[in-house]
C-alpha positions in Angstrom: 32.5 94.4 11.3 32.7 92.5 14.5 30.8 89.0 14.6 28.8 90.3 17.4 27.2 92.9 15.4 25.8 90.3 12.8 23.9 88.7 15.6 21.8 92.0 16.3 19.4 91.6 13.4 18.6 88.1 14.6 18.3 89.1 18.2 15.9 92.1 17.2 13.9 89.6 15.2 13.6 87.1 18.1 12.8 89.9 20.4 10.0 91.3 18.1 8.4 87.9 17.7 8.5 87.2 21.4 7.1 90.6 22.2 4.3 90.0 19.6 3.3 86.7 21.0 3.3 88.0 24.6 1.2 90.9 23.7 -1.3 88.8 21.8 -1.3 86.3 24.7 -2.1 89.2 27.0 -5.0 90.6 24.9 -6.6 87.1 24.5 -7.0 86.9 28.2 -10.4 88.0 29.5 -10.5 90.7 32.2 -11.8 88.0 34.8 -8.5 86.1 34.4 -6.6 88.9 36.4 -6.6 89.3 40.1 -6.8 92.9 40.3 -9.0 95.3 38.4 -6.3 97.2 36.5 -3.8 94.3 36.0 -4.5 93.9 32.2 -4.1 97.5 31.5 -0.8 97.6 33.6 0.6 94.7 31.8 -0.4 96.3 28.6 1.1 99.5 29.4 4.4 97.8 30.7 4.7 96.1 27.4 4.0 99.1 25.3 5.9 101.9 27.0 8.9 100.0 28.5 9.1 97.1 26.1 12.4 95.6 27.2 11.6 95.6 30.8 7.9 94.9 30.4 8.5 91.9 28.2 11.3 90.8 30.8 8.9 91.2 33.8 6.0 89.5 32.0 8.1 86.5 31.0 9.7 86.2 34.4 6.5 86.8 36.5 4.6 84.3 34.4 1.4 85.5 35.5 -0.4 83.1 33.5 -0.2 79.3 32.8 -2.1 79.3 29.6 -5.2 80.4 27.8 -8.4 79.2 29.5 -10.1 76.1 27.9 -13.8 76.9 27.3 -14.6 73.2 27.3 -12.8 72.4 30.6 -16.2 73.2 32.6 -18.1 71.1 30.3 -15.7 68.1 30.6 -16.0 68.2 34.4 -19.6 68.1 34.7 -21.4 64.8 34.8 -22.9 63.5 31.5 -26.5 64.0 32.7 -25.9 67.6 33.5 -24.6 68.4 30.0 -27.9 68.2 28.5 
């Protein structure tokens, strides 16, 4: 067996882990985090129905910088307004 074929299980596992994290990250985003009305369902469909190209597009497009911090708004308000 050529050495390249020995890497296939590891590449498949790495791809599966990356796809899972991308899908979980997508599902954790609120609908308000997207610009368009159907952006979240389109990204989900791309990841599900064309997983290789959908994941590649999702990673390259980087539509999100990270999950929103719910405490961010509270930390930017003056202390008097927090009560």
